[in-house]
GUGUDO-181094 format. One record per residue (C-alpha): residue in one letter; x, y, z; residue number from 1. Coordinates in nm, 4 decimals, padded with zeros to 6 digits. Layout:
BEGIN
  r         x         y         z    k
  A         X         Y         Z  NUM
...
END
This chain:
BEGIN
  r         x         y         z    k
  M  -00.1850   01.2618  -00.2615    1
  I  -00.2152   01.4109  -00.6083    2
  S  -00.4497   01.6971  -00.6843    3
  K  -00.5036   01.8664  -01.0182    4
  K  -00.7397   02.1332  -01.1402    5
  N  -01.0644   01.9952  -01.2815    6
  S  -00.9743   01.6403  -01.1790    7
  R  -01.0281   01.4004  -00.8924    8
  E  -00.7782   01.3347  -00.6169    9
  I  -00.5853   01.0106  -00.5734   10
  L  -00.4643   00.8958  -00.2329   11
  I  -00.2521   00.5967  -00.1305   12
  Y  -00.2234   00.5018   00.2371   13
  V   00.0844   00.3024   00.3447   14
  D   00.1205   00.1182   00.6751   15
  S   00.3978   00.2676   00.8878   16
  C   00.5719  -00.0713   00.9086   17
  L   00.6521  -00.0557   00.5354   18
  C   00.9189   00.1507   00.3645   19
  S   00.7709   00.3706   00.0914   20
  S   00.8591   00.6683  -00.1237   21
  L   00.6874   00.8776  -00.3888   22
  V   00.7835   00.8035  -00.7498   23
  N   00.7520   01.0911  -00.9940   24
  I   00.6799   00.9631  -01.3446   25
  E   00.6517   01.2222  -01.6202   26
  S   00.3250   01.1551  -01.8017   27
  K   00.0590   01.3583  -01.9788   28
  F  -00.2074   01.1112  -01.8673   29
  S  -00.4314   01.3129  -01.6405   30
  E  -00.4646   01.1214  -01.3117   31
  N  -00.2099   00.8822  -01.1615   32
  L  -00.0019   00.8340  -00.8482   33
  F   00.2969   00.6025  -00.7983   34
  I   00.4952   00.4905  -00.4956   35
  R   00.7884   00.2566  -00.4429   36
  L   00.7260  -00.0023  -00.1736   37
  N   01.0079  -00.1705   00.0188   38
  Y   01.2583  -00.0518  -00.2427   39
  D   01.1632  -00.3152  -00.4990   40
  I   00.8046  -00.2791  -00.6284   41
  I   00.6124   00.0067  -00.7859   42
  I   00.2478   00.0524  -00.6843   43
  G   00.0394   00.2732  -00.9124   44
  S  -00.3124   00.4085  -00.8688   45
  I  -00.4946   00.5106  -01.1878   46
  Y  -00.8195   00.6931  -01.2559   47
  R  -00.9486   00.7165  -01.6140   48
  S  -01.2637   00.9190  -01.6590   49
  P  -01.5478   00.7546  -01.8564   50
  S  -01.5400   01.0680  -02.0738   51
  S  -01.1658   01.0379  -02.1361   52
  E  -01.0677   01.1583  -02.4835   53
  D  -00.8604   00.9620  -02.7339   54
  G  -00.5495   01.1687  -02.6662   55
  N  -00.5662   01.0991  -02.2927   56
  D  -00.6217   00.7266  -02.3624   57
  D  -00.3116   00.7261  -02.5813   58
  E  -00.1141   00.8790  -02.2938   59
  L  -00.2392   00.6033  -02.0629   60
  C  -00.1036   00.3398  -02.3005   61
  K   00.2285   00.5258  -02.3249   62
  L   00.2448   00.5361  -01.9449   63
  I   00.1887   00.1597  -01.9197   64
  N   00.4555   00.0986  -02.1869   65
  Y   00.7020   00.3143  -01.9937   66
  I   00.6357   00.1387  -01.6630   67
  S   00.6699  -00.2018  -01.8283   68
  D   01.0082  -00.1034  -01.9747   69
  E   01.1503   00.0683  -01.6672   70
  Y   01.0333  -00.1345  -01.3669   71
  P   01.0783  -00.5124  -01.3198   72
  H   00.8020  -00.5395  -01.0565   73
  F   00.4853  -00.3313  -01.0478   74
  L   00.1165  -00.3417  -00.9588   75
  L  -00.1436  -00.1065  -01.1083   76
  V  -00.4876  -00.0624  -00.9536   77
  G  -00.7727   00.1761  -01.0113   78
  D  -01.0901   00.2716  -01.1940   79
  F  -01.0108   00.2398  -01.5652   80
  N  -01.3731   00.2716  -01.6879   81
  F  -01.3428   00.0450  -01.9930   82
  S  -01.7019  -00.0751  -01.9657   83
  D  -01.7095  -00.2545  -02.3042   84
  I  -01.4177  -00.4897  -02.2364   85
  E  -01.5068  -00.8528  -02.1688   86
  W  -01.2204  -00.9736  -01.9512   87
  G  -01.3233  -01.3369  -01.9817   88
  N  -01.1900  -01.3418  -02.3373   89
  W  -01.0047  -01.0065  -02.3542   90
  T  -01.2230  -00.8533  -02.6236   91
  A  -01.3927  -00.5163  -02.6736   92
  V  -01.7632  -00.5737  -02.7372   93
  H  -01.8119  -00.2624  -02.9527   94
  N  -01.4598  -00.2568  -03.0979   95
  N  -01.4006   00.0811  -02.9384   96
  P  -01.0556   00.2024  -03.0603   97
  S  -00.9436   00.3130  -02.7124   98
  S  -01.0498  -00.0177  -02.5557   99
  L  -00.8740  -00.2162  -02.8289  100
  K  -00.5546  -00.0137  -02.7923  101
  F  -00.5616  -00.0599  -02.4139  102
  L  -00.6041  -00.4372  -02.4527  103
  N  -00.3219  -00.4545  -02.7059  104
  T  -00.0958  -00.2534  -02.4749  105
  L  -00.1484  -00.5067  -02.1956  106
  L  -00.0958  -00.7995  -02.4337  107
  D   00.2167  -00.6515  -02.5934  108
  N   00.3746  -00.6125  -02.2483  109
  F   00.2578  -00.9586  -02.1304  110
  L   00.0667  -00.8055  -01.8397  111
  L  -00.1886  -00.9817  -01.6200  112
  Q  -00.5343  -00.8492  -01.5239  113
  Y  -00.6850  -01.0241  -01.2217  114
  V  -01.0391  -00.8876  -01.1714  115
  D  -01.2918  -01.1303  -01.3218  116
  S  -01.6274  -01.0265  -01.1721  117
  P  -01.8220  -00.6953  -01.1823  118
  T  -01.7009  -00.4125  -00.9629  119
  R  -01.9683  -00.1527  -01.0339  120
  G  -02.3484  -00.1708  -01.0286  121
  R  -02.6152   00.0981  -01.0286  122
  G  -02.9927   00.0553  -01.0512  123
  S  -03.0930  -00.1580  -01.3492  124
  D  -02.7588  -00.1104  -01.5287  125
  V  -02.5702  -00.4259  -01.6186  126
  P  -02.2855  -00.4644  -01.3640  127
  R  -01.9461  -00.4142  -01.5269  128
  I  -01.5783  -00.4675  -01.4521  129
  L  -01.4443  -00.1131  -01.4338  130
  D  -01.1841  -00.1461  -01.1562  131
  L  -00.8737  -00.3394  -01.2556  132
  V  -00.5698  -00.4961  -01.0900  133
  I  -00.2765  -00.5256  -01.3325  134
  S   00.0764  -00.6564  -01.2827  135
  N   00.3722  -00.7912  -01.4773  136
  K   00.4303  -01.0808  -01.2350  137
  E   00.2039  -01.3479  -01.0847  138
  I   00.1896  -01.1807  -00.7445  139
  V  -00.1868  -01.1581  -00.6786  140
  T  -00.3239  -01.4591  -00.4914  141
  N  -00.6791  -01.3425  -00.4187  142
  I  -00.9239  -01.0566  -00.4722  143
  E  -01.2174  -01.0151  -00.2355  144
  H  -01.5126  -00.7971  -00.3355  145
  L  -01.6627  -00.6025  -00.0458  146
  A  -01.9511  -00.3574  -00.0336  147
  P  -01.8802  -00.0052  -00.1641  148
  L  -01.7357   00.2540   00.0681  149
  G  -01.9963   00.5079   00.1772  150
  K  -02.2330   00.6052  -00.1061  151
  S  -02.0065   00.4775  -00.3849  152
  D  -02.1401   00.2241  -00.6378  153
  H  -01.8001   00.0572  -00.6900  154
  S  -01.7024  -00.2551  -00.4976  155
  L  -01.4225  -00.2237  -00.2467  156
  L  -01.1481  -00.4640  -00.3580  157
  V  -00.9192  -00.6336  -00.1061  158
  V  -00.6172  -00.7536  -00.3034  159
  T  -00.3951  -01.0202  -00.1468  160
  T  -00.0448  -01.0600  -00.2860  161
  N   00.2522  -01.2833  -00.2165  162
  L   00.4936  -00.9922  -00.1913  163
  Y   00.7627  -01.0154   00.0719  164
  E   00.6990  -00.7579   00.3446  165
  Q   01.0234  -00.6160   00.4769  166
  K   00.9130  -00.4907   00.8148  167
  E   01.1223  -00.2610   01.0228  168
  V   01.3154  -00.4312   01.3018  169
  S   01.2080  -00.3148   01.6455  170
  A   01.5482  -00.2608   01.8051  171
  S   01.5651  -00.1917   02.1773  172
  R   01.7055   00.1436   02.2891  173
  P   01.8426   00.2762   02.6187  174
  N   01.5763   00.4393   02.8346  175
  Y   01.7871   00.7206   02.9805  176
  N   01.4957   00.8558   03.1846  177
  K   01.5147   00.5523   03.4119  178
  G   01.8924   00.5164   03.4385  179
  Q   02.0570   00.4389   03.7757  180
  Y   02.3060   00.7227   03.7526  181
  D   02.4425   00.7050   04.1089  182
  E   02.5442   00.3435   04.0408  183
  L   02.6795   00.4426   03.6979  184
  R   02.8986   00.7142   03.8518  185
  K   03.0378   00.4668   04.1065  186
  F   03.1067   00.2182   03.8249  187
  L   03.3023   00.4816   03.6309  188
  D   03.4933   00.6039   03.9384  189
  V   03.8082   00.4068   03.8614  190
  D   04.1802   00.4784   03.8463  191
  W   04.1864   00.6038   03.4880  192
  D   04.5579   00.6888   03.5072  193
  S   04.6423   00.3254   03.5735  194
  L   04.4054   00.1999   03.3032  195
  L   04.5492   00.4313   03.0406  196
  S   04.9147   00.4437   03.1522  197
  L   05.0281   00.1707   02.9119  198
  H   04.8840   00.3557   02.6119  199
  K   04.9861   00.7186   02.6685  200
  N   05.1190   00.7471   02.3161  201
  D   04.8139   00.5899   02.1481  202
  V   04.5143   00.8235   02.1616  203
  E   04.2928   00.5844   01.9633  204
  T   04.3485   00.2971   02.2060  205
  M   04.2897   00.5205   02.5110  206
  W   03.9630   00.6445   02.3610  207
  N   03.8464   00.2870   02.2956  208
  I   03.9204   00.1908   02.6576  209
  V   03.7162   00.4879   02.7876  210
  K   03.4335   00.4252   02.5394  211
  E   03.4048   00.0537   02.6191  212
  K   03.3977   00.1257   02.9927  213
  I   03.1188   00.3834   02.9486  214
  L   02.9160   00.1493   02.7249  215
  E   02.9596  -00.1331   02.9754  216
  G   02.8234   00.0944   03.2481  217
  V   02.5302   00.2091   03.0341  218
  N   02.4397  -00.1538   02.9579  219
  K   02.4451  -00.2354   03.3289  220
  F   02.2646   00.0649   03.4763  221
  V   02.0394   00.2036   03.1980  222
  P   01.7400  -00.0204   03.1150  223
  K   01.6311  -00.0973   02.7585  224
  S   01.2921  -00.0217   02.6060  225
  L   01.1222  -00.1119   02.2768  226
  P   00.9526   00.1379   02.0410  227
  F   00.5811   00.1899   02.1035  228
  S   00.4888   00.0256   01.7712  229
  S   00.6457  -00.3046   01.8793  230
  W   00.4237  -00.3620   02.1811  231
  K   00.0976  -00.1866   02.0985  232
  K  -00.1955  -00.4215   02.0666  233
  A  -00.3074  -00.5316   01.7200  234
  K  -00.6634  -00.4151   01.7866  235
  W  -00.5380  -00.0569   01.8096  236
  K  -00.4830  -00.0690   01.4335  237
  R  -00.8509  -00.1467   01.3763  238
  P  -01.0522   00.0485   01.6345  239
  I  -01.3931  -00.0667   01.5087  240
  N  -01.6488  -00.2081   01.7500  241
  V  -01.8198  -00.5449   01.6973  242
  N  -02.1558  -00.4036   01.5830  243
  T  -01.9917  -00.1878   01.3172  244
  R  -01.7908  -00.4832   01.1858  245
  E  -02.1055  -00.6956   01.1642  246
  N  -02.2856  -00.4188   00.9749  247
  I  -01.9967  -00.3989   00.7279  248
  K  -02.0123  -00.7762   00.6719  249
  Q  -02.3891  -00.7645   00.6176  250
  K  -02.3508  -00.4758   00.3756  251
  S  -02.0911  -00.6722   00.1749  252
  K  -02.3180  -00.9784   00.1581  253
  L  -02.6109  -00.7718   00.0274  254
  W  -02.3887  -00.6043  -00.2312  255
  K  -02.2638  -00.9393  -00.3642  256
  R  -02.6202  -01.0709  -00.3852  257
  Y  -02.7298  -00.7607  -00.5758  258
  I  -02.4388  -00.7791  -00.8243  259
  Q  -02.5251  -01.1442  -00.8958  260
  S  -02.9049  -01.1083  -00.9145  261
  R  -02.9685  -00.7386  -00.9967  262
  D  -03.2768  -00.7703  -00.7766  263
  S  -03.4192  -00.4262  -00.6897  264
  K  -03.5436  -00.5540  -00.3518  265
  I  -03.1947  -00.6606  -00.2537  266
  L  -03.0618  -00.3227  -00.3702  267
  L  -03.3179  -00.1511  -00.1472  268
  S  -03.2086  -00.3627   00.1514  269
  Y  -02.8476  -00.2770   00.0740  270
  K  -02.9242   00.0971   00.0710  271
  K  -03.1117   00.0718   00.4002  272
  N  -02.8129  -00.1065   00.5531  273
  S  -02.5828   00.1701   00.4293  274
END
């Protein structure tokens, strides 16, 4: 999580099955957070205020240029608040200098922007595409627009990618709490002098004989167990009851209908459902 004075906070959650690390990128752009996922892709979350000044917008473009030069695979997501950009033809309706420079930065770096339908709607305002998904590779296969989270007026975007997920291998481990130690002691009660007599002058060989015998006994008399994460039920990851899930689906349907129609009655129904 990143927190700065007089700014919003940015938070990225990562599933425990994925390898991730924080990436510190020196930038004067006010609000950003980057992580490295599975050692090979950079994920960045960006927030640009609608009142962002020209200097801050310039720093955003410098940041994108830097990422494009330094990292072969990356995905940028967030609320960029360029309300005058028409993404159908990549133009700035009012020729705003900051919007034009942002568009040119994406074009100069051959970047892709995947969001093609409005992500924010409020009252009678014309719905706009403010939240963007940007990458330098064709890795996004689908974007689903869901109803806003809580009282927000921005769509919740579910982004599906074709990235390879390198999940941790659930290796079994000895469960020493349930070992049969009486049997193990009997197994190791052997004539060690006879076993080691031929190798009295070779400490390394004698140690290997002792080690292999102990490991053989452990494998026989100490049971194996898997980590908790390997056998927990999938539903534990999503502890939401059926009624709540149905309400979320209904809320998403109403939001999509409102974005398409801008009907105040549908907006009222959506708010009641929230």
